N, C-alpha and C positions, 0 to 999 in steps of 0.2 A: 399440703402446704407448698410443696413445689411450683404449684402455678402460679402463687403470688410471685415469685422470684423471678418467673418468666413475664408477666407483665410488667413488672417494676424494671426489667432489663428493656424492655420493649419500650416504654416511657423514657428511658433514657437514650436508648439508641435512636429513636424517633426524634427527640429533642436535639441531639447531637447533631441527626441531619439538618434540623431546621437551620439550627445556628450557623453550622458550615454553609449550608446554601446562602445564607444572609451574608454572612463574612464574603465568601467567595463570588457572590452574584451569579450564581448558577443560571446559564438561560434557559436550560430544560426545566429548573423549577419553577421559575417566574412564568414561564410561558405554558405550564401547564393548565389544563382547565378548570382545575380545583382551586388554583391561587389567581386566576383572571379576575374574579369578582374584588378581591381587595386591590391587586393592581390596577384596574381600571378607575376604582373609587377614589383612592388615595395617592397614587404613581408609584411606579417601582421604588424609589429610595425610602418612602415611608413603609412600603410593603416589606423592604428588607428589615427594617427596625422592628415591625409588628411580628414577623416571622420569628426574628432574632430573640424577641422577650418572649415569645409563644414557647420557643426550644427551651430557653432559660427556666421558665413555669415548669414545662414537661419533666426537664430532668431533675429539678428540685423536688418535684411530687414523688419521681421515683425513687430518690434517694433519701426523702422523708420517710417514705412507708417502708422502706428497706431498713434503716434505722429504728423506727419504732416496731416491726415485728422483731427484730434482733433483740429489742429490749424487753419483750415480752415472752422469748423462749427460755 
């Protein structure tokens, strides 16, 4: 059961990283090769909104599954 907590924590941490990158407008994040597809197609401002939304969804997913596992134990 311990692997579930690790994966949920990873979701929350990666989501937090994405939200912080969007809020702080980190250049290293938005110039990375993996983010260039979104930045080129919609622009940096919309890419920041997109990654903030993705981050919130990832954190929400991690928290939701943490709470649902807590309810079954």
